[in-house]
BADO-698954 format. One line per 2 residues: number of its first residue (from 1); for each residue x, y, z of C-alpha. Coordinates in steps of 0.001 Angstrom, whole numbers, padded with zeros to 6 digits. Layout:
<sites>
NUM	X:Y:Z; ...
</sites>
This chain:
<sites>
1	003213:-002647:-009792; 002058:-005212:-012360
3	-000832:-004253:-014630; -003186:-006799:-013080
5	-002374:-005453:-009613; -002909:-001894:-010833
7	-006286:-002749:-012370; -007430:-004267:-009079
9	-006113:-001285:-007099; -007778:001106:-009558
11	-011113:-000676:-009137; -010859:-000572:-005345
13	-009886:003098:-005394; -012861:004035:-007579
15	-015215:001898:-005492; -014155:003643:-002289
17	-014832:007173:-003576; -018091:009090:-003206
19	-017382:011293:-006241; -015733:010929:-009638
21	-012009:011379:-010236; -010284:012684:-013335
23	-008005:010568:-015514; -005149:012982:-014757
25	-005589:012467:-011011; -005673:008689:-011488
27	-002513:008781:-013590; -000719:010768:-010887
29	-001901:008482:-008086; -000778:005298:-009819
31	002383:006746:-011333; 001531:006058:-014977
33	000799:008098:-018097; -002627:009352:-019144
35	-002533:006958:-022083; -001978:004034:-019720
37	-004853:005126:-017458; -007227:005417:-020409
39	-006181:001937:-021498; -006787:000619:-017968
41	-010227:002252:-017832; -011105:000643:-021166
43	-010042:-002726:-019752; -012326:-002254:-016745
45	-015248:-001516:-019056; -014440:-004605:-021138
47	-014555:-006611:-017897; -018178:-005426:-017496
49	-017517:-003050:-014607; -020187:-000303:-014472
51	-017752:002547:-015097; -019032:005930:-016263
53	-017592:009380:-016900; -019452:012102:-015013
55	-019390:015717:-016179; -019456:018899:-014171
57	-018149:019847:-010738; -016925:016827:-008802
59	-017121:014794:-011997; -014707:012327:-013514
61	-014632:008561:-013684; -016724:006659:-011169
63	-018191:003217:-010617; -021938:002838:-010351
65	-022925:003020:-006679; -024548:-000409:-006960
67	-021097:-001928:-007566; -020047:-002539:-003999
69	-019207:-005205:-001506; -021445:-005488:001570
71	-020778:-002442:003787; -018554:-002596:006827
73	-020411:-000820:009603; -017658:001053:011413
75	-018715:003546:014020; -016918:006894:013997
77	-015192:005814:017222; -013885:002573:015696
79	-012809:004265:012487; -011065:007092:014356
81	-008914:004631:016295; -008048:002571:013212
83	-007167:005631:011135; -005217:007256:013975
85	-003176:004111:014567; -002584:003752:010835
87	-001431:007354:010529; 000868:006844:013508
89	002393:003748:011901; 002968:005631:008646
91	004293:008785:010302; 006808:006946:012467
93	007710:004545:009613; 006775:001709:011942
95	004917:-000128:009173; 007071:-000599:006047
97	004147:-001270:003686; 002717:002248:003666
99	000945:002160:000280; -001115:-000860:001313
101	-001890:000708:004672; -002955:003978:003015
103	-005289:002006:000737; -006804:000216:003735
105	-007361:003517:005574; -009096:004937:002480
107	-011526:002004:002641; -012201:002585:006335
109	-013092:006217:005592; -015207:005233:002576
111	-017281:002859:004732; -018548:005777:006830
113	-021565:007975:006207; -021015:011696:005587
115	-021923:012583:009190; -019651:009851:010549
117	-016804:011132:008353; -017239:014609:009870
119	-017165:013127:013354; -014079:011121:012378
121	-012224:014332:011486; -013152:015811:014872
123	-011994:012741:016762; -008723:012566:014800
125	-007984:016147:015824; -008136:015023:019442
127	-005813:012017:019072; -002040:012193:018868
129	000924:009880:019333; 004530:010688:020117
131	007208:008372:018821; 010677:008170:017333
133	010579:007574:013557; 012139:004321:012382
135	015010:004433:009919; 013802:005282:006381
137	013850:002728:003561; 013473:002914:-000202
139	009851:002866:-001410; 010592:000510:-004325
141	012384:-001869:-001972; 009411:-001829:000425
143	006975:-002592:-002390; 009078:-005509:-003642
145	009601:-006886:-000138; 005868:-006671:000570
147	005006:-008577:-002598; 007652:-011239:-001934
149	006465:-011730:001638; 002759:-012005:000882
151	003280:-014169:-002214; 006068:-016260:-000626
153	008546:-015524:-003403; 012352:-015433:-003080
155	014289:-012208:-003507; 017654:-011034:-004728
157	018756:-008102:-002586; 021700:-005733:-002555
159	022604:-005331:001114; 024984:-002932:002876
161	026226:-004285:006203; 027442:-002407:009285
163	030940:-002090:007786; 029470:-000490:004643
165	030295:-003555:002558; 027803:-004144:-000240
167	026870:-007731:-001131; 024223:-009408:-003277
169	022190:-012143:-001601; 019296:-014433:-002392
171	016792:-014686:000456; 013353:-015981:001333
173	011451:-013959:003957; 009961:-015936:006842
175	008861:-013087:009093; 008920:-009287:009382
177	009989:-007816:012722; 009179:-004179:013499
179	011054:-002588:016371; 011008:001015:017551
181	013838:002137:015264; 014245:-000688:012764
183	012365:-003073:010551; 014109:-006424:010132
185	013483:-009276:007751; 013826:-012699:009337
187	014908:-014612:006242; 016700:-017647:004884
189	019969:-016742:003199; 019680:-019149:000274
191	023361:-018866:-000652; 024772:-019345:002858
193	022144:-021924:003858; 021344:-020180:007119
195	018638:-018034:008663; 019452:-014464:009654
197	018082:-010942:009989; 018412:-008199:007381
199	017666:-004560:008199; 015192:-003120:005722
201	016902:000292:005652; 020166:-001368:004522
203	018616:-002998:001444; 019336:-000717:-001525
205	017761:-002873:-004251; 015388:-005847:-004319
207	014201:-008059:-007172; 011672:-010922:-007208
209	013160:-014268:-008271; 011345:-017189:-009951
211	009320:-019252:-007486; 011050:-022418:-008710
213	014301:-021296:-007066
</sites>
């Protein structure tokens, strides 16, 4: 994750919380060192975000409650269905972009009042889905593929085909297809000059290429 992306994600994470969070917990969540988190928090302050350190139980770093986008008025019923479907997609590996989905579900929960959050937990306990998990894929590959797809950037991938032959290809993703067992990238093979599907679970490495390609 680039620093600018992390700063935005850090801001959104703090905004969605009702209580403060320690620097150590932030460092663990974003996979960086304490020194890096402190530097990021300083950058948020320099950008005039109302960030404060709260002491005592439940303390830590928090944004002023006035720093918020207009609320999204989910009912507990609506939120329960969204969160349940999101958890199902993550649990069955149906959705490859799990970090982004987790972040979105956090925001759905944060939009609820305390009483609605309690009702949400009750409703979630009464909802369940049964499915066959899709084939697993590398988290770093998923993150790179997600960025390339949303930002329309080309990729260099290392791909292992059905005969276990490993090749390096340059592709541009046009669509993402999610089936019951597989996630496929509908992409242009920039070296072969043709459009084809690549199974996400068979991509072992992925790197963003310059947009000018």
